[in-house]
N, C-alpha and C positions, 0 to 999 in steps of 0.2 A: 395409492399405496405408498406408504412413507419409505423413503430411503435417504441414508447419509453417506456420502463419500468423503472420507477423511484422509487427505494426503499429507504425508510428513516428508517435507523436503529436507532430507538428512543433513544436519550440520548447518542450515541457512540461518545463522544468528544475525541479530540486527544491532548488536552494540553491547559493550561489557556491562554485566550487572554490578551493583554497588560493591559486592564483595568479591569481584573478580581478582583483586589483588592478592587475596589469600590463597588464590589458585595459580598465581603467576600470570594472570591473564589481563592485567590492567591495561585499558586502551584498545583492547581487541574489537573489531568490527568487521565481521565476515561479509556482510552485504556491502559495505562501503569499500572494502578491498576489491570485491569482484567488480563493483561499478567504476573502479578507476581504470578498468580495461577498455580498450576501444572495441572489444567484442561484446560488451554488455548492452543489451537492449530489453526492456521489459515493459512495452506500452500497454499490453493488456492487464498485466498485474498493476500497472499504474492507475488504469481506469477503475479497478476494483477498489483501490485506496492504499495499496502497499506503502507508498512513500508519504502517506499522511498518518501513519501510525506514530504514536507518541515516541520521541527520541530518534527517529530515522533521520539521518542527516543527508541521505542521497535525494537529490531534486526535491528539496521540501515543497510541500504543497501541491505537488504534481498529482493529476488524476481527478476523476470525478466522484470518488466515493460511492461506488455502486454497491458496495458490500458492508457488512458490519465488520469493524476492525478492532483490534486490540494489541497492545504489547504485553507479552506474558513473562511473568517472573517465575523462576524455578524455586519452589519452597524446599525442595529436598537438597541434601548435600550431594555434590557430585557434578559432573558434566559429561556423562557418557550416554550411550545409546540406551542402555537397559534402563537406568534411572529416568532418563527423560521420557521414554515411551510408557514407563509404568506410571509416571506421575500424570501423563496425559489421560491414562485410564484410571486414575483415582488413588494410586499408591504414594504416600509420602514416606520418604526414606530419610531418617534422621542421621544416618551415618552413611559416608560413601562406602562403596564396596571396596574390598582390598585390593591394593595395587603392588607391584614388585619391581621398584626401580633398581633394585640390585639383583634381580633374578629370583627364582623360586627357592625356598630352603632346600637344603640337601635331602631332608627326610622325604619331600614331596618328589623330587627327582628320582631318588632311589626307589620309591614305592612304584612310581610310573614305570621305570625301567624293568622292575620285577614283574609287573602285570603284563607288559608287552613283549618281554624277552629281548628288547632292543636297547642299546645304548642311546645316548642323546648328545646333541650338539648345541652350542650357543648358550641358552639359558639366560638371556638378558633382554632388555628392551631393544627392539630393532625395527627398522622399516621392512615391511613385508617383501618389497622387490629387492632391497638390498641383502636381506638375510639368504634368499636363495642364490643371489649372485655370489656371496662370500662363502657360504657353506654347502652350496648344491653339489659340488664335485666330491667333496668328502662324504656326504651323505650317499650319494650313488655308489661310491667305492666301498663304503663300510656298511651301509644299511642303517646306520643310526638315525634316529628321527631328529629333525630340527625343531627344538622347543624354544619359543621365545614369547615375549609379551610386548606391551607398550605402555603408554601413560594410562591406558584404560584398564579396567579390571578384566583381563583376558589371559587365558593360557592357550596359546596357539601352537598348532602342531603342523609342520610343513613336511611333505614328503613327495617324491617324484612319482607319478603314476606307474611308471614301468618298474619301479622298486617296491612300492607299497600299493597294491590295488586300492581303489577308492573304498570299496565296502570294508577292507581291512583298516584303513585309516579311519573311517568313521567308527569302527568297533574300538579301536584305540582311544578315540575322543569320548566314546561313551564311557570307557574305563576311566578316564581323566575326570569326567563330569562326577562319577560316583566317589572318586578319590578326594576331590576338591569340595569338602564340606566343613561345616563349623566355622573356625575363624579364617579358613581358606576358601570360603565359598566365593569364588570369582563369579562375575556377572555371566561371563560366556566362556566355553571352550569352543575354539574354532579350528575345524579342519581346513588346512591350506594346501590343497594339491597343486603340483606344478608340472610342467611338461617342458620339453626342448632339450637341447644340448649345451654342453659348457660354453659360456659366453653369451648364450641365448636362451636362458631359462626364462619362462614366463608362467605366471599364476594361470591355472585353468579355471573353467566355470564350475568346478565341482565343490566350491566352498560349502561348508555346512556349519550352523552355529548350533551349539547345545547349551541352552541357558538354564539358569536357575529358575524353578517355578516360582511365579509371583507369590509373595508371603501373605497377601491379603486379598479380599474381594475386589474385583475391577469392574469396570463398565461392561467389559466383555462377558464377564460372568453373569452380571445381571441381565444383560440382553438375552444370552442364551437361556437362562432359567426362565425367562418371560416368554420363551417360544419364538424369539426373533433370530433372524439369519446374522451370523457374524463371519464375514468373508474376509480373508487375509490375503493380500498380494504383496510379494517381496518377501522381506525377512521378518515380517510381523509375527508369523507362526512361530519362528524360532525364538524371538524376543520374549514371547509369552509362554514358551514351552508347550504350545498347543492348548493352553488353559482358556476356556471360554470361547474357542473358535470352532465354527461348524464346517467351514471349507476353507481351503488354502491352496494357493499356487505360488511357486517360486519364480523369480525373474532374474535375467542375466545382467540387465542394465535398465537405465531410465526408459529408454524408448520401449522396451518390452513392457515394463511397468505401466506406462501410459497406455499402450495398446491393450494390455489386459484389462485396465480399468474401463477403457471404451467398450471392450466386449462385454463387460459386466453391465455396463449402463444399458446394453441392449436386452438384458435378461430381466425377468420378473423375479423380484425377492422383496422380503420385508425386514428391513433392518440395517445394518452397518456394513459398509465395505472400506476397510481400513488398509491404507496403502503406504509403502515406505519406498521412496526413490533415493537410492544410496550412493549414486555416481559422485555427487558433489563432495561428500566426505571421502569415500574410499579412493577415488581416482584423482581428486584435484586438492582438496584441503590439506590432507596428510602430505602431500607433495609440494606444498606452496606453489601451486601453479594457478596463478591469477587469472590468466587468459582462458585456461581450461575450465575453471570454475565459472567464469563469465559466459562462456559458450554453452556450458550446460544449463545456466539459468536461462539465457536467451532461447535455448531449445524449448525448455518447458514453456516459456511464455508463447512461443510460437504455436504450440499444441494446445494451449489453453482455450482458444475459440472452439476447438473440437469438443473439449470436455463441456464447456458451457452450452454448446449447441445440442449436445446429446442429453441434457437434463430434462426430466419431466416435471410436471406442475408441482408435486409434493416433494421433489428432491431437494437436498441441501448439499452444496459442496463446501467443505472446510479445508483450509490450507494453513499449515503451521510447520513447526521444526522442533527438534528435540535438544539442541545445544548449538554451540558455533564450532567452527573449525577454520579460523581466518587464515586464508592462503597468503595474506600479505604480512603475517606476523613472523618476521625472520627469525626470531630467537627460538622459535618452537614449530613443530609439525603436529602437535597434539590438539585435542579438542580445546575449546575456550569457553569459559563461563559467560555466557551471553543471554540476553533476553532473546525471545523468539517472536515471530509475527504470528497473528492470528487473523485470517479473513474467512467470513462466512457469508455464502451468497445463495440466494434462492428466490422464487417468486413470492414467497410469503415473509422474507427477511426484510425488514425496514433497514436501510443504510444508516450507519451511524459510527462515531468513534467512541470506543468505551474506555479510551485511556489505557492505564496499566493495571493488569490483573494480578493478584498475589499469589496465584498458582497455576501451573498447567492443568491441575485437576478440574479447573472451571470448563475445560473442553470436554472432559468425560461427563461432568454434570449436565452440560448442555445437550450432549448426545442423548442421555437418559431422559432429560425433560422432554424432548421431542416426541419420545415414545410413551411419555406418561408414567415414567419409572422414577422412584425417589432414590437418589444415590446413597449407598451405604458407606459413603466416604465424605471427607471434607472437601467441598468444592460447590461453587455457585453458578447456576445457569445463566448464560448470556442471551438467551431468547428474549 
């Protein structure tokens, strides 16, 4: 029974793309920054061939190349989670999703306040941890919602769980998702609940993303239409607004994501299990925490033998990323426009180095090819 496990190491870029300067990201290299930490160790990924991928500067030549590897180029414009995952699944985005470096237009804020019956605070790009530190007390006192964004195409709403119950916050975000259409179609509306007391506010695990529905057919749609299972672990279901997915489960962190993947490896299904491990980006990249990023990569590597050991004869394991978020890039905490790694391992996969590929969509085409399906998008199989 054929199964593919596609793991996205969120934001684990391997070096700036040629056009990175247009995004303010010249010279970024997420993997190299993490590797500068004394806590970095990835011997199992080395054996698969991570450090033999074209352009990788970390311990060049290390490893035995047990997998098929490639360096992936993003053909779409942008450097965010939505665009990256969509391209992996076959969608090319000629324009980046809208961003709001000066905050959202007044007409959007006024309309949102009218829908919710609550005022708003902030309305500018902000760190998620800092925004609740700086606006949390006023929010608790007034009941106003904290609305903020980032360098990504996101409309984020933070609220204390004792002030705005989770289901109410989710309803507000659904309102915002409906509001943000046309030229203001942001990639994601994100509910950002928090807990605690003044001076000790902390984001809770109740985050929920409300994404745009993918505008074109994806590998997920084609797999589902062909009767295959499409199982999403982590935030994959949110990124694709549920489109093309047959089963999903959310996770709180990388550890749970890996555990859920291992659980799924023990079950019978025929199709794709698509996993996002978000800690690299959310906890470390955006906070310029090099050691934290390195420890998270080391942790994944330490669990990799379990994943490889649970594979069946016809299974394929794919490991890639969706963009960069260089924790060593001191002038920014935003995502970075980088190449991403691709590793494909399985009993029937001949090891080899495929150089640099022109689009992330080659991954989606490869998935479909394994199941005998012709992609309805631009992409070439790597089988």
